mmCIF file as gemmi writes it, N, C-alpha and C atoms, coordinates in Angstrom:
data_model
loop_
_atom_site.group_PDB
_atom_site.id
_atom_site.type_symbol
_atom_site.label_atom_id
_atom_site.label_alt_id
_atom_site.label_comp_id
_atom_site.label_asym_id
_atom_site.label_entity_id
_atom_site.label_seq_id
_atom_site.pdbx_PDB_ins_code
_atom_site.Cartn_x
_atom_site.Cartn_y
_atom_site.Cartn_z
_atom_site.occupancy
_atom_site.B_iso_or_equiv
_atom_site.pdbx_formal_charge
_atom_site.auth_seq_id
_atom_site.auth_asym_id
_atom_site.pdbx_PDB_model_num
ATOM 1 N N . MET Axp A 1 ? 40.414 -29.452 44.108 1 0 ? 1 A 1
ATOM 2 C CA . MET Axp A 1 ? 39.805 -27.863 43.711 1 0 ? 1 A 1
ATOM 3 C C . MET Axp A 1 ? 38.23 -27.904 43.709 1 0 ? 1 A 1
ATOM 4 N N . VAL Axp A 2 ? 37.603 -27.113 44.096 1 0 ? 2 A 1
ATOM 5 C CA . VAL Axp A 2 ? 35.568 -27.779 44.287 1 0 ? 2 A 1
ATOM 6 C C . VAL Axp A 2 ? 35.816 -26.3 43.44 1 0 ? 2 A 1
ATOM 7 N N . VAL Axp A 3 ? 34.557 -26.74 42.403 1 0 ? 3 A 1
ATOM 8 C CA . VAL Axp A 3 ? 33.923 -25.805 41.279 1 0 ? 3 A 1
ATOM 9 C C . VAL Axp A 3 ? 32.627 -26.014 41.675 1 0 ? 3 A 1
ATOM 10 N N . ARG Axp A 4 ? 31.675 -24.933 41.751 1 0 ? 4 A 1
ATOM 11 C CA . ARG Axp A 4 ? 30.232 -24.295 42.045 1 0 ? 4 A 1
ATOM 12 C C . ARG Axp A 4 ? 29.276 -23.597 41.763 1 0 ? 4 A 1
ATOM 13 N N . ASP Axp A 5 ? 28.284 -23.668 42.012 1 0 ? 5 A 1
ATOM 14 C CA . ASP Axp A 5 ? 27.376 -21.983 41.78 1 0 ? 5 A 1
ATOM 15 C C . ASP Axp A 5 ? 28.276 -20.84 42.068 1 0 ? 5 A 1
ATOM 16 N N . ALA Axp A 6 ? 27.806 -19.362 41.555 1 0 ? 6 A 1
ATOM 17 C CA . ALA Axp A 6 ? 28.467 -18.673 42.634 1 0 ? 6 A 1
ATOM 18 C C . ALA Axp A 6 ? 27.277 -18.196 43.839 1 0 ? 6 A 1
ATOM 19 N N . ALA Axp A 7 ? 28.154 -17.965 44.618 1 0 ? 7 A 1
ATOM 20 C CA . ALA Axp A 7 ? 27.254 -17.188 45.683 1 0 ? 7 A 1
ATOM 21 C C . ALA Axp A 7 ? 27.594 -15.527 45.747 1 0 ? 7 A 1
ATOM 22 N N . TRP Axp A 8 ? 26.657 -15.075 46.87 1 0 ? 8 A 1
ATOM 23 C CA . TRP Axp A 8 ? 26.652 -13.874 47.109 1 0 ? 8 A 1
ATOM 24 C C . TRP Axp A 8 ? 27.471 -13.64 48.063 1 0 ? 8 A 1
ATOM 25 N N . GLY Axp A 9 ? 28.073 -14.317 48.972 1 0 ? 9 A 1
ATOM 26 C CA . GLY Axp A 9 ? 29.336 -14.253 49.736 1 0 ? 9 A 1
ATOM 27 C C . GLY Axp A 9 ? 30.527 -14.467 49.008 1 0 ? 9 A 1
ATOM 28 N N . ASP Axp A 10 ? 30.069 -14.995 47.598 1 0 ? 10 A 1
ATOM 29 C CA . ASP Axp A 10 ? 31.802 -14.599 46.61 1 0 ? 10 A 1
ATOM 30 C C . ASP Axp A 10 ? 31.556 -13.128 46.053 1 0 ? 10 A 1
ATOM 31 N N . ARG Axp A 11 ? 31.057 -13.055 46.002 1 0 ? 11 A 1
ATOM 32 C CA . ARG Axp A 11 ? 31.108 -10.661 45.141 1 0 ? 11 A 1
ATOM 33 C C . ARG Axp A 11 ? 32.72 -10.572 45.551 1 0 ? 11 A 1
ATOM 34 N N . ASP Axp A 12 ? 33.149 -10.321 47.195 1 0 ? 12 A 1
ATOM 35 C CA . ASP Axp A 12 ? 34.426 -8.911 46.935 1 0 ? 12 A 1
ATOM 36 C C . ASP Axp A 12 ? 35.279 -10.717 46.331 1 0 ? 12 A 1
ATOM 37 N N . ALA Axp A 13 ? 35.727 -11.419 45.514 1 0 ? 13 A 1
ATOM 38 C CA . ALA Axp A 13 ? 35.815 -12.162 44.96 1 0 ? 13 A 1
ATOM 39 C C . ALA Axp A 13 ? 36.288 -12.704 43.899 1 0 ? 13 A 1
ATOM 40 N N . LEU Axp A 14 ? 35.365 -11.888 43.604 1 0 ? 14 A 1
ATOM 41 C CA . LEU Axp A 14 ? 34.733 -12.662 41.606 1 0 ? 14 A 1
ATOM 42 C C . LEU Axp A 14 ? 34.566 -10.979 41.116 1 0 ? 14 A 1
ATOM 43 N N . VAL Axp A 15 ? 34.856 -9.734 41.837 1 0 ? 15 A 1
ATOM 44 C CA . VAL Axp A 15 ? 35.413 -8.647 41.434 1 0 ? 15 A 1
ATOM 45 C C . VAL Axp A 15 ? 36.299 -8.315 41.73 1 0 ? 15 A 1
ATOM 46 N N . GLU Axp A 16 ? 37.32 -9.033 42.064 1 0 ? 16 A 1
ATOM 47 C CA . GLU Axp A 16 ? 38.837 -8.973 42.289 1 0 ? 16 A 1
ATOM 48 C C . GLU Axp A 16 ? 39.272 -9.303 41.351 1 0 ? 16 A 1
ATOM 49 N N . LEU Axp A 17 ? 38.943 -10.604 40.543 1 0 ? 17 A 1
ATOM 50 C CA . LEU Axp A 17 ? 39.482 -11.048 39.735 1 0 ? 17 A 1
ATOM 51 C C . LEU Axp A 17 ? 38.838 -10.585 38.603 1 0 ? 17 A 1
ATOM 52 N N . TRP Axp A 18 ? 37.953 -10.092 38.886 1 0 ? 18 A 1
ATOM 53 C CA . TRP Axp A 18 ? 37.554 -9.99 36.566 1 0 ? 18 A 1
ATOM 54 C C . TRP Axp A 18 ? 37.951 -7.768 36.536 1 0 ? 18 A 1
ATOM 55 N N . ARG Axp A 19 ? 38.305 -7.827 37.909 1 0 ? 19 A 1
ATOM 56 C CA . ARG Axp A 19 ? 39.276 -6.476 37.823 1 0 ? 19 A 1
ATOM 57 C C . ARG Axp A 19 ? 40.429 -7.341 37.329 1 0 ? 19 A 1
ATOM 58 N N . ALA Axp A 20 ? 41.496 -8.125 37.411 1 0 ? 20 A 1
ATOM 59 C CA . ALA Axp A 20 ? 42.662 -9.118 37.113 1 0 ? 20 A 1
ATOM 60 C C . ALA Axp A 20 ? 42.211 -9.084 35.675 1 0 ? 20 A 1
ATOM 61 N N . ILE Axp A 21 ? 41.022 -9.419 35.269 1 0 ? 21 A 1
ATOM 62 C CA . ILE Axp A 21 ? 40.934 -10.051 33.824 1 0 ? 21 A 1
ATOM 63 C C . ILE Axp A 21 ? 40.933 -8.563 32.867 1 0 ? 21 A 1
ATOM 64 N N . GLU Axp A 22 ? 40.002 -7.976 33.079 1 0 ? 22 A 1
ATOM 65 C CA . GLU Axp A 22 ? 40.508 -6.486 33.064 1 0 ? 22 A 1
ATOM 66 C C . GLU Axp A 22 ? 41.327 -6.197 32.341 1 0 ? 22 A 1
ATOM 67 N N . ALA Axp A 23 ? 42.778 -5.853 33.991 1 0 ? 23 A 1
ATOM 68 C CA . ALA Axp A 23 ? 43.425 -5.321 34.004 1 0 ? 23 A 1
ATOM 69 C C . ALA Axp A 23 ? 44.265 -6.228 32.671 1 0 ? 23 A 1
ATOM 70 N N . LEU Axp A 24 ? 44.292 -7.675 32.94 1 0 ? 24 A 1
ATOM 71 C CA . LEU Axp A 24 ? 44.751 -8.304 31.25 1 0 ? 24 A 1
ATOM 72 C C . LEU Axp A 24 ? 44.996 -7.759 29.963 1 0 ? 24 A 1
ATOM 73 N N . HIS Axp A 25 ? 43.707 -7.732 29.633 1 0 ? 25 A 1
ATOM 74 C CA . HIS Axp A 25 ? 43.27 -7.619 28.424 1 0 ? 25 A 1
ATOM 75 C C . HIS Axp A 25 ? 43.482 -6.56 28.087 1 0 ? 25 A 1
ATOM 76 N N . ALA Axp A 26 ? 43.824 -5.21 29.051 1 0 ? 26 A 1
ATOM 77 C CA . ALA Axp A 26 ? 44.2 -4.175 28.354 1 0 ? 26 A 1
ATOM 78 C C . ALA Axp A 26 ? 45.837 -3.904 28.461 1 0 ? 26 A 1
ATOM 79 N N . ARG Axp A 27 ? 46.298 -4.801 28.933 1 0 ? 27 A 1
ATOM 80 C CA . ARG Axp A 27 ? 47.389 -5.406 28.682 1 0 ? 27 A 1
ATOM 81 C C . ARG Axp A 27 ? 48.674 -5.953 27.66 1 0 ? 27 A 1
ATOM 82 N N . LEU Axp A 28 ? 47.637 -6.973 27.441 1 0 ? 28 A 1
ATOM 83 C CA . LEU Axp A 28 ? 47.948 -7.195 26.171 1 0 ? 28 A 1
ATOM 84 C C . LEU Axp A 28 ? 47.137 -6.991 24.69 1 0 ? 28 A 1
ATOM 85 N N . THR Axp A 29 ? 46.463 -6.844 24.683 1 0 ? 29 A 1
ATOM 86 C CA . THR Axp A 29 ? 45.172 -5.675 23.965 1 0 ? 29 A 1
ATOM 87 C C . THR Axp A 29 ? 44.515 -4.476 23.829 1 0 ? 29 A 1
ATOM 88 N N . PRO Axp A 30 ? 46.121 -3.609 23.638 1 0 ? 30 A 1
ATOM 89 C CA . PRO Axp A 30 ? 44.903 -2.123 24.399 1 0 ? 30 A 1
ATOM 90 C C . PRO Axp A 30 ? 45.387 -1.357 23.583 1 0 ? 30 A 1
ATOM 91 N N . ASP Axp A 31 ? 44.763 -2.047 22.278 1 0 ? 31 A 1
ATOM 92 C CA . ASP Axp A 31 ? 44.387 -1.242 21.242 1 0 ? 31 A 1
ATOM 93 C C . ASP Axp A 31 ? 42.429 -1.935 21.583 1 0 ? 31 A 1
ATOM 94 N N . PHE Axp A 32 ? 43.087 -2.695 21.871 1 0 ? 32 A 1
ATOM 95 C CA . PHE Axp A 32 ? 41.057 -3.139 21.807 1 0 ? 32 A 1
ATOM 96 C C . PHE Axp A 32 ? 40.3 -2.9 23.075 1 0 ? 32 A 1
ATOM 97 N N . PHE Axp A 33 ? 41.357 -3.517 24.226 1 0 ? 33 A 1
ATOM 98 C CA . PHE Axp A 33 ? 40.841 -3.089 25.087 1 0 ? 33 A 1
ATOM 99 C C . PHE Axp A 33 ? 41.711 -1.931 26.105 1 0 ? 33 A 1
ATOM 100 N N . ARG Axp A 34 ? 40.347 -1.428 27.402 1 0 ? 34 A 1
ATOM 101 C CA . ARG Axp A 34 ? 41.05 -0.805 27.712 1 0 ? 34 A 1
ATOM 102 C C . ARG Axp A 34 ? 40.86 -0.574 29.227 1 0 ? 34 A 1
ATOM 103 N N . GLU Axp A 35 ? 41.442 -0.52 30.367 1 0 ? 35 A 1
ATOM 104 C CA . GLU Axp A 35 ? 41.165 -0.994 31.862 1 0 ? 35 A 1
ATOM 105 C C . GLU Axp A 35 ? 39.925 0.261 31.756 1 0 ? 35 A 1
ATOM 106 N N . PRO Axp A 36 ? 38.94 -0.026 32.3 1 0 ? 36 A 1
ATOM 107 C CA . PRO Axp A 36 ? 38.623 0.175 33.347 1 0 ? 36 A 1
ATOM 108 C C . PRO Axp A 36 ? 38.794 2.033 34.07 1 0 ? 36 A 1
ATOM 109 N N . ALA Axp A 37 ? 38.429 2.579 34.392 1 0 ? 37 A 1
ATOM 110 C CA . ALA Axp A 37 ? 38.707 3.58 35.146 1 0 ? 37 A 1
ATOM 111 C C . ALA Axp A 37 ? 38.179 3.819 37.041 1 0 ? 37 A 1
ATOM 112 N N . GLY Axp A 38 ? 38.559 3.259 37.921 1 0 ? 38 A 1
ATOM 113 C CA . GLY Axp A 38 ? 37.817 2.633 39.161 1 0 ? 38 A 1
ATOM 114 C C . GLY Axp A 38 ? 36.891 1.265 39.488 1 0 ? 38 A 1
ATOM 115 N N . ASP Axp A 39 ? 36.894 0.642 39.945 1 0 ? 39 A 1
ATOM 116 C CA . ASP Axp A 39 ? 35.93 -0.105 40.725 1 0 ? 39 A 1
ATOM 117 C C . ASP Axp A 39 ? 34.252 -0.41 39.607 1 0 ? 39 A 1
ATOM 118 N N . GLY Axp A 40 ? 34.078 0.177 39.078 1 0 ? 40 A 1
ATOM 119 C CA . GLY Axp A 40 ? 32.392 0.574 39.369 1 0 ? 40 A 1
ATOM 120 C C . GLY Axp A 40 ? 32.193 -0.8 38.632 1 0 ? 40 A 1
ATOM 121 N N . HIS Axp A 41 ? 32.87 -0.137 37.498 1 0 ? 41 A 1
ATOM 122 C CA . HIS Axp A 41 ? 32.617 -1.232 36.38 1 0 ? 41 A 1
ATOM 123 C C . HIS Axp A 41 ? 33.067 -3.273 36.699 1 0 ? 41 A 1
ATOM 124 N N . ALA Axp A 42 ? 34.438 -3.212 37.398 1 0 ? 42 A 1
ATOM 125 C CA . ALA Axp A 42 ? 33.797 -4.559 37.918 1 0 ? 42 A 1
ATOM 126 C C . ALA Axp A 42 ? 33.032 -5.859 39.139 1 0 ? 42 A 1
ATOM 127 N N . VAL Axp A 43 ? 32.362 -3.756 39.128 1 0 ? 43 A 1
ATOM 128 C CA . VAL Axp A 43 ? 31.76 -4.288 40.887 1 0 ? 43 A 1
ATOM 129 C C . VAL Axp A 43 ? 29.805 -4.435 39.912 1 0 ? 43 A 1
ATOM 130 N N . ALA Axp A 44 ? 29.398 -3.706 39.12 1 0 ? 44 A 1
ATOM 131 C CA . ALA Axp A 44 ? 28.488 -3.735 38.347 1 0 ? 44 A 1
ATOM 132 C C . ALA Axp A 44 ? 28.136 -5.64 37.287 1 0 ? 44 A 1
ATOM 133 N N . ALA Axp A 45 ? 29.667 -5.47 36.896 1 0 ? 45 A 1
ATOM 134 C CA . ALA Axp A 45 ? 29.608 -6.183 36.13 1 0 ? 45 A 1
ATOM 135 C C . ALA Axp A 45 ? 29.216 -8.176 36.725 1 0 ? 45 A 1
ATOM 136 N N . VAL Axp A 46 ? 29.988 -7.346 38.065 1 0 ? 46 A 1
ATOM 137 C CA . VAL Axp A 46 ? 29.725 -8.937 39.217 1 0 ? 46 A 1
ATOM 138 C C . VAL Axp A 46 ? 28.473 -9.181 39.513 1 0 ? 46 A 1
ATOM 139 N N . HIS Axp A 47 ? 27.963 -8.023 39.374 1 0 ? 47 A 1
ATOM 140 C CA . HIS Axp A 47 ? 26.668 -7.949 40.292 1 0 ? 47 A 1
ATOM 141 C C . HIS Axp A 47 ? 25.373 -8.53 39.741 1 0 ? 47 A 1
ATOM 142 N N . GLN Axp A 48 ? 25.19 -7.527 37.845 1 0 ? 48 A 1
ATOM 143 C CA . GLN Axp A 48 ? 24.647 -8.325 36.624 1 0 ? 48 A 1
ATOM 144 C C . GLN Axp A 48 ? 24.562 -9.464 36.452 1 0 ? 48 A 1
ATOM 145 N N . ALA Axp A 49 ? 25.734 -10.433 36.757 1 0 ? 49 A 1
ATOM 146 C CA . ALA Axp A 49 ? 26.32 -11.965 36.244 1 0 ? 49 A 1
ATOM 147 C C . ALA Axp A 49 ? 25.773 -12.944 36.876 1 0 ? 49 A 1
ATOM 148 N N . LEU Axp A 50 ? 25.872 -12.1 38.862 1 0 ? 50 A 1
ATOM 149 C CA . LEU Axp A 50 ? 25.456 -12.272 40.173 1 0 ? 50 A 1
ATOM 150 C C . LEU Axp A 50 ? 23.746 -13.037 40.044 1 0 ? 50 A 1
ATOM 151 N N . VAL Axp A 51 ? 22.843 -11.618 39.364 1 0 ? 51 A 1
ATOM 152 C CA . VAL Axp A 51 ? 21.806 -11.604 39.309 1 0 ? 51 A 1
ATOM 153 C C . VAL Axp A 51 ? 20.609 -12.279 38.004 1 0 ? 51 A 1
ATOM 154 N N . ALA Axp A 52 ? 21.986 -11.998 36.946 1 0 ? 52 A 1
ATOM 155 C CA . ALA Axp A 52 ? 21.249 -12.591 35.326 1 0 ? 52 A 1
ATOM 156 C C . ALA Axp A 52 ? 21.195 -15.064 36.553 1 0 ? 52 A 1
ATOM 157 N N . ALA Axp A 53 ? 21.824 -14.326 37.006 1 0 ? 53 A 1
ATOM 158 C CA . ALA Axp A 53 ? 22.571 -16.409 37.089 1 0 ? 53 A 1
ATOM 159 C C . ALA Axp A 53 ? 21.091 -17.027 38.506 1 0 ? 53 A 1
ATOM 160 N N . ARG Axp A 54 ? 21.313 -16.451 39.253 1 0 ? 54 A 1
ATOM 161 C CA . ARG Axp A 54 ? 20.196 -16.169 40.183 1 0 ? 54 A 1
ATOM 162 C C . ARG Axp A 54 ? 18.997 -16.576 39.582 1 0 ? 54 A 1
ATOM 163 N N . ARG Axp A 55 ? 18.326 -15.921 38.269 1 0 ? 55 A 1
ATOM 164 C CA . ARG Axp A 55 ? 17.293 -15.932 37.92 1 0 ? 55 A 1
ATOM 165 C C . ARG Axp A 55 ? 17.327 -17.264 37.21 1 0 ? 55 A 1
ATOM 166 N N . GLY Axp A 56 ? 17.985 -17.87 36.499 1 0 ? 56 A 1
ATOM 167 C CA . GLY Axp A 56 ? 18.656 -19.213 35.498 1 0 ? 56 A 1
ATOM 168 C C . GLY Axp A 56 ? 18.132 -18.123 34.372 1 0 ? 56 A 1
ATOM 169 N N . GLY Axp A 57 ? 18.39 -20.254 33.207 1 0 ? 57 A 1
ATOM 170 C CA . GLY Axp A 57 ? 16.758 -20.178 31.987 1 0 ? 57 A 1
ATOM 171 C C . GLY Axp A 57 ? 19.775 -19.805 31.471 1 0 ? 57 A 1
ATOM 172 N N . ASP Axp A 58 ? 19.372 -19.18 30.365 1 0 ? 58 A 1
ATOM 173 C CA . ASP Axp A 58 ? 20.486 -18.69 29.913 1 0 ? 58 A 1
ATOM 174 C C . ASP Axp A 58 ? 21.404 -18.15 30.533 1 0 ? 58 A 1
ATOM 175 N N . GLU Axp A 59 ? 22.496 -18.291 31.904 1 0 ? 59 A 1
ATOM 176 C CA . GLU Axp A 59 ? 23.394 -17.612 32.445 1 0 ? 59 A 1
ATOM 177 C C . GLU Axp A 59 ? 23.983 -17.9 33.445 1 0 ? 59 A 1
ATOM 178 N N . ALA Axp A 60 ? 24.92 -18.335 33.819 1 0 ? 60 A 1
ATOM 179 C CA . ALA Axp A 60 ? 25.574 -19.166 35.029 1 0 ? 60 A 1
ATOM 180 C C . ALA Axp A 60 ? 27.053 -18.647 35.51 1 0 ? 60 A 1
ATOM 181 N N . VAL Axp A 61 ? 27.26 -18.66 36.514 1 0 ? 61 A 1
ATOM 182 C CA . VAL Axp A 61 ? 27.689 -18.489 37.232 1 0 ? 61 A 1
ATOM 183 C C . VAL Axp A 61 ? 29.1 -19.624 38.162 1 0 ? 61 A 1
ATOM 184 N N . LEU Axp A 62 ? 30.017 -19.76 38.441 1 0 ? 62 A 1
ATOM 185 C CA . LEU Axp A 62 ? 30.642 -20.988 38.297 1 0 ? 62 A 1
ATOM 186 C C . LEU Axp A 62 ? 31.812 -20.57 39.153 1 0 ? 62 A 1
ATOM 187 N N . VAL Axp A 63 ? 32.496 -21.038 40.129 1 0 ? 63 A 1
ATOM 188 C CA . VAL Axp A 63 ? 33.429 -20.919 41.315 1 0 ? 63 A 1
ATOM 189 C C . VAL Axp A 63 ? 34.606 -22.381 41.21 1 0 ? 63 A 1
ATOM 190 N N . ALA Axp A 64 ? 36.144 -21.396 41.412 1 0 ? 64 A 1
ATOM 191 C CA . ALA Axp A 64 ? 37.203 -22.521 41.889 1 0 ? 64 A 1
ATOM 192 C C . ALA Axp A 64 ? 37.28 -22.209 42.947 1 0 ? 64 A 1
ATOM 193 N N . GLU Axp A 65 ? 37.314 -22.919 43.669 1 0 ? 65 A 1
ATOM 194 C CA . GLU Axp A 65 ? 37.385 -22.949 45.053 1 0 ? 65 A 1
ATOM 195 C C . GLU Axp A 65 ? 38.751 -23.534 45.883 1 0 ? 65 A 1
ATOM 196 N N . ARG Axp A 66 ? 39.717 -23.419 46.547 1 0 ? 66 A 1
ATOM 197 C CA . ARG Axp A 66 ? 40.88 -24.241 46.913 1 0 ? 66 A 1
ATOM 198 C C . ARG Axp A 66 ? 41.17 -23.655 47.671 1 0 ? 66 A 1
ATOM 199 N N . ALA Axp A 67 ? 41.331 -24.257 49.388 1 0 ? 67 A 1
ATOM 200 C CA . ALA Axp A 67 ? 40.964 -24.181 49.832 1 0 ? 67 A 1
ATOM 201 C C . ALA Axp A 67 ? 40.393 -23.381 50.543 1 0 ? 67 A 1
ATOM 202 N N . GLY Axp A 68 ? 39.102 -23.316 50.269 1 0 ? 68 A 1
ATOM 203 C CA . GLY Axp A 68 ? 37.76 -22.492 50.735 1 0 ? 68 A 1
ATOM 204 C C . GLY Axp A 68 ? 38.684 -21.118 50.381 1 0 ? 68 A 1
ATOM 205 N N . ARG Axp A 69 ? 39.497 -20.774 49.043 1 0 ? 69 A 1
ATOM 206 C CA . ARG Axp A 69 ? 38.756 -19.856 49.016 1 0 ? 69 A 1
ATOM 207 C C . ARG Axp A 69 ? 39.145 -19.596 46.823 1 0 ? 69 A 1
ATOM 208 N N . VAL Axp A 70 ? 38.372 -18.33 47.147 1 0 ? 70 A 1
ATOM 209 C CA . VAL Axp A 70 ? 37.397 -18.312 45.408 1 0 ? 70 A 1
ATOM 210 C C . VAL Axp A 70 ? 39.182 -18.28 44.526 1 0 ? 70 A 1
ATOM 211 N N . VAL Axp A 71 ? 39.57 -18.133 43.889 1 0 ? 71 A 1
ATOM 212 C CA . VAL Axp A 71 ? 41.199 -18.885 42.812 1 0 ? 71 A 1
ATOM 213 C C . VAL Axp A 71 ? 40.44 -18.229 41.541 1 0 ? 71 A 1
ATOM 214 N N . GLY Axp A 72 ? 39.034 -19.166 40.458 1 0 ? 72 A 1
ATOM 215 C CA . GLY Axp A 72 ? 38.688 -18.791 39.352 1 0 ? 72 A 1
ATOM 216 C C . GLY Axp A 72 ? 37.093 -18.553 39.693 1 0 ? 72 A 1
ATOM 217 N N . PHE Axp A 73 ? 37.132 -18.517 38.159 1 0 ? 73 A 1
ATOM 218 C CA . PHE Axp A 73 ? 35.161 -18.36 37.755 1 0 ? 73 A 1
ATOM 219 C C . PHE Axp A 73 ? 35.606 -18.675 36.209 1 0 ? 73 A 1
ATOM 220 N N . ALA Axp A 74 ? 34.131 -18.446 36.211 1 0 ? 74 A 1
ATOM 221 C CA . ALA Axp A 74 ? 33.796 -18.989 34.822 1 0 ? 74 A 1
ATOM 222 C C . ALA Axp A 74 ? 32.395 -18.215 33.922 1 0 ? 74 A 1
ATOM 223 N N . HIS Axp A 75 ? 31.854 -17.264 33.657 1 0 ? 75 A 1
ATOM 224 C CA . HIS Axp A 75 ? 30.819 -16.56 33.345 1 0 ? 75 A 1
ATOM 225 C C . HIS Axp A 75 ? 30.846 -17.099 32.224 1 0 ? 75 A 1
ATOM 226 N N . LEU Axp A 76 ? 29.426 -18.025 32.37 1 0 ? 76 A 1
ATOM 227 C CA . LEU Axp A 76 ? 28.969 -17.93 30.736 1 0 ? 76 A 1
ATOM 228 C C . LEU Axp A 76 ? 27.143 -18.025 29.969 1 0 ? 76 A 1
ATOM 229 N N . MET Axp A 77 ? 27.009 -17.518 29.198 1 0 ? 77 A 1
ATOM 230 C CA . MET Axp A 77 ? 26.054 -17.185 28.751 1 0 ? 77 A 1
ATOM 231 C C . MET Axp A 77 ? 25.611 -17.497 27.498 1 0 ? 77 A 1
ATOM 232 N N . VAL Axp A 78 ? 24.636 -18.832 27.314 1 0 ? 78 A 1
ATOM 233 C CA . VAL Axp A 78 ? 24.071 -18.857 25.819 1 0 ? 78 A 1
ATOM 234 C C . VAL Axp A 78 ? 23.611 -17.734 25.596 1 0 ? 78 A 1
ATOM 235 N N . TYR Axp A 79 ? 23.929 -17.407 23.855 1 0 ? 79 A 1
ATOM 236 C CA . TYR Axp A 79 ? 23.531 -16.371 22.517 1 0 ? 79 A 1
ATOM 237 C C . TYR Axp A 79 ? 22.098 -17.424 21.872 1 0 ? 79 A 1
ATOM 238 N N . ARG Axp A 80 ? 21.634 -16.852 21.692 1 0 ? 80 A 1
ATOM 239 C CA . ARG Axp A 80 ? 21.06 -17.588 21.155 1 0 ? 80 A 1
ATOM 240 C C . ARG Axp A 80 ? 20.661 -16.354 19.475 1 0 ? 80 A 1
ATOM 241 N N . THR Axp A 81 ? 20.805 -17.325 18.401 1 0 ? 81 A 1
ATOM 242 C CA . THR Axp A 81 ? 21.079 -16.406 17.458 1 0 ? 81 A 1
ATOM 243 C C . THR Axp A 81 ? 19.787 -16.991 15.99 1 0 ? 81 A 1
ATOM 244 N N . PRO Axp A 82 ? 19.686 -16.081 15.014 1 0 ? 82 A 1
ATOM 245 C CA . PRO Axp A 82 ? 18.629 -16.769 14.197 1 0 ? 82 A 1
ATOM 246 C C . PRO Axp A 82 ? 19.45 -17.747 13.11 1 0 ? 82 A 1
């Protein structure tokens, strides 16, 4: 397995994984999470994360690749609190 920075070419795989995570959360904790209707939320969330990661600073998106296929990801964010 290879872990690397996400690239724009990973977008479709990331959207698919993001949708799966949202569905899992909704299934496990339906009183707190709801599965979004349609694909718009996952597409927007992935786009936003990739843009922020490309800017650098306090956000990164890493992908795990096996045999050339993206099989997982981590979205990392640093929150600065007083």
